[in-house]
N, C-alpha and C positions, 0 to 999 in steps of 0.2 A: 555731263556727268551724271551720274543718279544720284538724288540728295541721300545723305545718311537718314536712318529711320529717327524717330524722337526717341529721345531718352527720358525713361519715367522719371516721374519727380520724385523726390525724396519727399516722405510724410512728413506733414508740418507736425513741429513740437506741440503738445498739447499745451494751451495755454492755462493757467490757474486761474480756477474760477474764483470771484469774489466771495468771501463768508456769505453765507445767507444770513440775512438780518434776524434777528431772534424774533419769533411769533409770539406775540401777547397772548398769555395763557387764556384760554376759550374759556368763557362765563359758563358758570355749572348752570346746567339747565335744571329746570323746577322738576322735581319728582311731583308724580301725583300723591297727593296725602293715602298713606296705604290705610285700607279697609280695616275697621278693628274688626277683630272675629270673637264676638261674644261667646261665651261658653255655655254650652247645652243647659237648660235650664234641669235641675235636678228632680230625679224620679224619686227621691224619698218622702216630699210631702204629699203625692198622692197616696203612697205605701202607708203612710202615717193615717192618712184619712180615711181608707177601707179596712185598715186594722182596728182603727178606734170605732169604726161602725162595728165589727165583727167582734170586736171585744167586749163591746156593749151588748150585744143582741145575744151571744152564747149563754153566758151565765145565767141574765135575765131571763130569757125561754127558758131555761130550766127551770129555774125557780117558779115561774109563771105555770110549767106544767107539773111542779109539785103542788102547789097551790090550789090549783082547778081540780086535778085528778084526787087531790085528798080531800078537798071540800066535797067532792061527786061521793067519796067512799065514807064520808063522816070523820075522817082522821083530823082534819083542819076544820076550826070552829070559824064562826063570823069574824072572830077580830082578827082572825090570822092564826090563831095560837094553836097547838096541838091538842087535841082532845085527853091525848093519854100523858102529857106531859114529858117532853122528850127527856129532860135532866133528870126525871125519875123514875122513865122507863125501863123496861127490860129491851135488851138487845134481842130476844126472842119474841115480842110483840108483833105477833102475825097480821093486824091492821098496818103497821109502818111498814111491814116486809112488803105488803101487798100492793102499797104507794111505791116505794121504791122502785119492786119489779116493773109496775106499769110505767115509770118515767124512765127507766131503762128502757125498754120496748119500743115505745114511743119515740126516743132517741135514735134507735135501731132503725125505725121505719122513717125516719126524717131522712136520715144519711144514706139509707140505701137507696130511697128516690132520685136523693141529690147524686149520687155517685153513677147510677146508670144511665142518666139523663148527661151528666157532665163529662162521662169518658168520651162520650161522640163528640159534644162540643169543642171540647177543650183541643182534640187531635186534630181537628178541623180549622180551628181559629188560630192554632199555635203556627203550624207550618204556613199558612196564609200570609201571618205577620211577617214573614221573610221577603214576602213579595211587596207587598204594599205599604208595609211598616207597622211599627208597635202601637201607635196612638189609634188606630179602629179597635186593635185587641186590647186597649183600656178604656177606653170609652164604653162599649156596649158592656162588658161585665160591673161597670160600676153602676150603670143605669140599671142592670138587672137586679144587684143588691138593692138598690133604692125601690125597686118593685116589689121585692120579697119584704121591706120593711112594711111598706104601706099596706100590703095585706095581712103582715102580724098585727099592725093598729087596728084594722077592720075587727080581726077576730078580738081582740081586747073589747075596742068601742062597743059591739053588737052581742059580745060574748058568744059568739059562733062554736063551734065544736072545735077541739084541738086539732082535728086531722085538717084543717086548713093550714096549719101550718107547714104540711107537705107539700101542699100546693104553691104555698109561697116559695120553699126552696125549690121545687120542680122549675118553676117559672124563670129565678135566677140562676138553676143550672142550664137552662136553655143558650144564656148568651155568656156561659164560661164560668160563672159564680168566682170566687174568690181564688179559686186555682189558677185560673187563667189569668187573674192579675199577677199573682206571684210570678208565674211564667214570663209574663211579659215583662216586668220588671227587673228580673235576672236577665234575663235576654237584653234588654235597654242596656245594663251596666257593662253585660260583655261586649255590646257594640263597643262602648266608649271607655272602655280601660284596657291596659296592657296586662300580660300574662302574669308579669311580676306582681302587680299590685292589685290582680284581681280576686284573690282571697280574701285581702282586708275590704274590699269594696263590697263584696257578699255579704260580710261580715257586719257592716256599717248599714246596709238594706237588712239585715235579722236584728240589727240593733233597733231598728225603726219599729220593729213587729214588737220587741219588747217595752219600749218606750209608749206608744200607743197603747198596748193591752194594760200596761201598768197603771196609765191615765184614766184609762175605761175602766178596769176592775174596781180602783178608789173610789173614781165620781159614780160609777154604776150603782156599787153595794148602798153608798152615802143616799143617793140620790133615790132610789128604790125603797129605801126605809122612809124617806120623809114624804115623799109624793106617788108611791105607786108605780107602777110599770108604764103608764103612756106616755108621758113626760120625757121620761130617757129614749123611748123608740121615736120621737120625732127627731132627737139630736141622731138616730142611726139613720134615718132616712135624710137627714140633711148634709148628714158627712158624705153618704155616699153620693147625693147630687153633687157636692162640691168636689168630689172626687172626678166627675165626670167632666165638669167644668172647666178643672184644672188641665185635664189629660187633651180638652177640646182646644184650648184655647191660650193656655199658657206653655206646655209642651213642646218641645220642638223634636222633630224626627229624629231618629239616631240610627235609621237603615240609609247606607250612603246612597244609592239609587233606587227609591221606591218606583213600583210599576203596577199597573193595573195587572191583576190576576182574579180568574173565576173562581167563588167563593166553593160552590158545592162541587166537588169533584174527588174523585178518588185518590189523583196526584199526592193530596195533602196526606192522605192517610199511609200513601207509599213512603211519603218521604219519613215519617217517623219509622217504618219497619225496615227501611233500608240503614238506616245508623246501626241497627244491630245486627243484621242480615248480611251486609255487604259493605262494612266500612274499608278504608283505605288499606289496613293490613292487619293482621290476625291479631297485633298487638293492644292494637284499639278497641277490637270487638272483645279481647279477654277483660280489658279493662272498664270498657262501659259496660259490661255486664257483672262484673264483679262488684264495681261500685253501686250500680244500681240494686243491685241484690243486699248490699249494706246500707244504703239509704232507704230501701224499703222495712227491713227490720228496726232500723232506728227511730224512722217516723210513725211506723205502726205502733211501737210500744210509746211514743210522744202522745199519741192521739188518744189512743187507747187510756194512759192513765190522764189526758186532760179530760177527757169525758166523764170520767169516774170522779174527779175531784170534788166537784159541786155536791152531788150525791151522797158520797162517803163523808163530807164535812156536816152535812143535815142531818144524816143520822146519829144513832145512839153510839158511840158515849161522847161524841165531840159536841152534837147537836148547835152548830154554828148558828147564828142569825145573819142579815142579810149584809150587817158592816163587816163582821168578820169574814164573810165569805170573799166580800171586796177585798180584804186586806190580803188575805190568802190566794186569789186569784193576781195580786199585785205581786206578791214575794214570787210568785211563780214567774211571771213575765220580767221581773228583776233579772232574772239569768240570762236574759238575753244579751243585757247591757253589761252585767259583770263577764260575762264570756266573751263579749267585745274587747274590753278592757284586758281581760287574760289572754285572750289571743295575740293581742299586737305587743304586749310584753313578753309571752313565750315565743314569738316569731324571730326576737333578737336573738337566742340560742337555741331553738330547735327547729326542725323541719316542721313543716306543716302536719304531716302523717302522725309524728308522736305527740303534737298537740290537739289533734284528734283523739288521739288514746288517752291522753289526760281527760279529756272533755267526757269521753265514755265512763271511765271509771268516777267520776263525777256525779253521772247520770247513775250508775250503779248503785253506789252508796247513798245517794237521796232516796231512791226508790225503797230500798230497804229500811229506812230508817220511816219512811213515811208509812209503810205495811204494818210497823210497829206500834204505829201512834195511837195513844187511848186519851192525850191529854192536849190541850191547844201548845203550849211550849213544845213540845215533841213534834209535831204536825209542824211549826214553823221553823225547828231544827232542821227537819227533814227537807223544807224549801230550801232553806241557809245552804244545804249540802249540795243542792242541785248547781251553785253558783256557778259552775264551768260547763253545764250538761249542754250547753248548746254552740260549743266551739266544735263540734265535729261536722254539723250539717255543713258550713259555709265552705270547710275545707272538701267535703267532697262534691259539692255542688261546683266549684271553681276546678278540680280535678276533671270533673266532665265536661265542663267546659272547654278546658285546653284539649279535649281529644278529638274535637270536631273542628269545623272551616268556620269562618266568618258568617258565611250563607247559610248555616245550619243552626244557628243558637235557636232559633224560635222552634225549630222541629225537635231538638234536642230537650229545651225546656218544656216542650208540649209535653215531651214523653215523661220526663219528669214530673209533671204535672198529672199525667194517668197513673204513675206509679205512685204518686201521692194520695189519689184519687182511690188506687185499691186499697193504700195503706188505711184511708178512712174506712172503707167496706170492712177490712180484714178485722180492724181495730172494734170497730161496732158490734161484728159480728162475733168475736171472739171475748173481749174483754167485757161487755155488758151482760151476756148470759152469763159468762165465768164470774161476775159477782154476783147474781141473784142465784147463782148455785153454791157459792161459797160463803154465804151471810150466816149459815148457821154454825159453822166450823172457823173462818177467820177470815174478817172482812178485810183486810188489807191483803188478801192472797194475789190478786190480780196485780198487785205492785210489785209482790214479791217475783210472781210469774215474769213480767216484763223485766226486771233486773238478771233473769238467768237468760234472757233472749238475747239482753244486750252483748253477753260474752262472744256472740256469732259473729255480729259487725267487727269488734274489736278485732277478732283473730282475722278476719278478712283484710282489714285494713292494713295491721302488720304483716301478714304473709306477702300484699302485694309489695310493700315497701323493701321487705328483705329479698323477695325475688328480682324486682328491677334492681336493687342494688349489685346482687350479686352476677345480674345479666351483663350490668354494667361494666363492673371490673372484670367479668371472665373476657369481653369483648376487648376491653383496655389493654389486658395482659396478654392476649393470644394474638393482637393482629395490629399493635404499634408497632412502626418500625423504629429503629434507632437509627438519628441522623448521622452517624459515623461510617456504619456498614452496612447498615439495612437488616441488621439481626432484631429479633423481637425482644421485646422488654420480658424480662421474668417476672 
């Protein structure tokens, strides 16, 4: 018989596994010590040093021109006093008017020479710093300012012709001058700050301008009165060299990925041109152009008035000495610090645009008072009315910075420096001749003229804010769907 096929075995019942023994907790692995990230050294000390240098140099150079040219024309005596006696003189003294006109003209020549050279160097070195970093664009102009101070010292030691002041300015402008330092410092702050805090960070930089200028004005006036011109100019030289050393050895680079780039190329100039000719959208282009126009008018008036303060105070009927000129310059620089505090307080309840409008109102009022000043208390009252006059410029710089990308900050602030250079050119080309022409009927007319001009940037900034607010509101009311049925919100 055949054997039956084998029957399949039933599957064995699974045997319960014994519970796994609890594993001891793994010992924590020691983590490598976290690398401490040190904050970037502040750029404010560098800006303080170069502004201290410039704040000493500007009023002292103007007073030196007054003394040298006045002595050559016989208006200033050997002891430094006016031969006509300013306190008892007439506002129509032809000799005094001749000296004032000469000083204004030499200021015009020096500023013109610095502008025509500086506008090419700044637009070359500013976009270049977007690639190689900000430090080279800070070291070079600081060394150039030191070279200018050295030339000024030679003029004073050797009694050279005052035309050598123009040579010193040209040498400084070849390396970018003070305009490139400002552009690089503002680009440095834009590299290291977010958009919400940028306005106040820019205002802090401008506060450094005021603090350094105030120290330079008070110290320079007293120092010049006690020891003459040469010793203060040694401090001008030392401060510029200290700024260059700080940028070279203390300041860390703010550009994230610096890379070598060719310096002498038209690509840098095209980068500035593209900001205004081919931006990402039309709204950015309109904002850049309008804010730049407002900045141009505001800074032109600021430079024009600043160039005339010393000459205005030296002449009849104020007849200020060097110590009072120092106090007056300090009062004008104090507006930077008061504007910083005022901007911080006003930002708690107002948008940046309306803070700028309040600053423009303060500026207009102060210039009107100064244009009518015939006594020392009234002149200082005009300076006091300017206490919020510098609140508008950081707002404009911040708004310009927010309209471009991170890799275009150097090109942007180089273009702003060009605008600032044009401001210096227009200010000296308009306000100095206007002052000479208005001496016979109203010495303060240029300040009144500047107050009228400031009405234009006030209108531009207010119009941009209202236009953008209306556009955003219309976009919201016409395109925002309701979450329930998709209907538009009325």
